[in-house]
N, C-alpha and C positions, 0 to 999 in steps of 0.2 A: 471493557477497555474503550477508551476514546482515541480514535485514530484521526489525526489531522494532517492533511496534505498541506505542507508549509507554504508553498508558492501560491496555491489557490485558496488557501484559508478555508478549506472545506473539511468538515468533520463528519465522522460516522462512528456510531457505537456498535461494536461487534464483540462476539465472544471468542473469536479466534482469527488468526491471520487469514485462514481460508475464507472465512465469511467477509472479512474486509476486502480481500482481493476480488472476491465475487462482486462486491459493490463497485470497486474500481472498474472492473470489466464491464459491468452494465452501464456505467456512466460514460464510458469511452465512446467516441464517435464511430469507431470501427466495430464491426460485429466479430465476436470471438466465440469459438465453440466451447472452450473451457478455460479454467484458470491457468493451466500450463501454457496454452497457446497465447493467452493474453500476456503472461509474464515474459515470455520470449520476445514478443513483439514490442512490449514496453521497454525491455532492456535494450533491444536493438535501436529503438528511437533515442533513448537516453545516450547510448554510446555514439550514435551517428551525429546527433545535433548538439550534445552537451559534453561529450567525451567523459561520460560517467559510466563506469562499469558496474553492472548489477548481476548478481548470480540469480539464475532462474531455475535451478535444479529442483528446488522445493520452496514452498511458501514461507517457511521460517527464515531461510537464507535470504529470500527476496525482501521480506520486511526488514530484516536486520540490515541489509545493504541500503535500503531506503532511509533508514534511521541514520546510519553512518555517514551518508552523503547529504544529510540535512534536508531531505525531501519529505520526511515524515516524522511526526512527533506522536508518541504513544503515551497516554496517561491513564492512570487508574480512574475509572469512571464514577467511583463512589464520591458522593458529595460530603457535606458537613458531617464530621465524626464517623464517616463510613456508613451512615444510615441509609443513604439513597444514591 
């Protein structure tokens, strides 16, 4: 799947929400011990600065809320005729 952060126009191809969130965590300026800690911190920042509420209880809900709030676009990464 191709995950695109809408506001930053940055994309990453990942096999799972967990892998995508791991990429987000590594790209963040702050150091986080794991995806759970990152999601909680990211959700706190979004609520504090943009009044956007994100669930961070699990990776699927987190990604679902990113999509609902137009922060993330997820596309099937297969190309022409599903070949690549």
